[in-house]
C-alpha positions in Angstrom: 0.0 0.0 0.0 1.4 3.4 -0.9 1.8 6.1 1.7 -1.2 8.1 0.3 -3.4 4.9 0.5 -2.3 4.3 4.1 -3.1 8.0 5.0 -6.6 7.7 3.3 -7.3 4.6 5.4 -6.0 6.1 8.5 -8.7 8.7 8.2 -11.2 5.9 8.8 -9.7 4.6 12.0 -9.3 7.6 14.4 -6.4 7.4 16.8 -4.3 5.0 14.6 -1.0 6.3 13.3 1.7 5.2 10.8 4.8 4.3 12.9 7.8 2.7 11.4 6.0 0.7 8.7 3.0 -0.3 10.8 -0.1 1.2 12.0 -0.5 1.5 15.8 -2.8 2.8 18.5 -2.5 3.1 22.3 -5.4 2.4 24.6 -5.8 3.4 28.3 -7.9 1.6 30.9 -9.0 2.1 34.4 -7.0 -0.9 35.8 -5.1 -4.0 35.1 -8.1 -6.3 34.9 -9.7 -4.2 32.1 -6.4 -4.0 30.3 -5.9 -7.8 30.3 -9.6 -8.2 29.2 -8.9 -6.0 26.2 -5.6 -7.8 25.4 -7.3 -11.2 25.6 -10.1 -9.9 23.3 -7.4 -8.6 20.8 -5.8 -12.1 20.9 -9.2 -13.7 20.2 -9.8 -11.4 17.2 -6.2 -12.1 16.0 -6.7 -15.8 16.3 -10.0 -15.8 14.5 -8.8 -13.6 11.6 -5.4 -15.2 11.5 -3.8 -11.8 11.6 -1.6 -11.2 14.6 -0.6 -7.8 15.8 2.2 -6.9 18.2 0.7 -6.1 21.5 2.5 -4.5 24.5 0.8 -3.7 27.7 1.3 -2.5 31.3 -1.0 -1.9 34.3 -3.5 0.5 32.5 -2.2 0.7 28.9 -2.0 -1.4 25.8 -0.4 -0.7 22.4 -1.5 -2.6 19.3 0.5 -2.6 16.2 -0.4 -4.1 12.8 1.5 -4.8 9.6 1.4 -7.6 7.1 4.6 -9.6 7.0 3.7 -11.4 3.8 3.5 -8.2 1.8 6.3 -6.4 3.6 4.2 -3.5 4.8 0.7 -2.5 5.4 -2.3 -4.1 3.8 -6.1 -3.6 3.9 -6.4 -6.4 6.3 -4.5 -4.3 8.9 -7.1 -1.6 8.7 -9.9 -4.2 8.9 -8.4 -5.6 12.1 -7.8 -2.2 13.6 -11.5 -1.3 13.1 -12.3 -4.7 14.9 -10.0 -3.8 17.8 -11.6 -0.3 18.0 -15.0 -1.9 18.3 -13.9 -3.5 21.6 -13.7 -0.1 23.2 -16.7 1.5 21.5 
């Protein structure tokens, strides 16, 4: 996907940003329990869609980062999965 295409798709997933060849977003939660529930839900989505992001987390934060290794960059599937992750916190 070209940079222009990535930017156009980023407009459809608020809060996601292009960072070092991936799209990523940080999420904040009230406590560790809610953070872990979110991380587990992201894992379930990733498993179901067979598209696995990098996820880092701490007590009340999680960062999710998508790219598509098989294409060496960002694909439409990254944005589809980003939207599914956003739906968890809607």
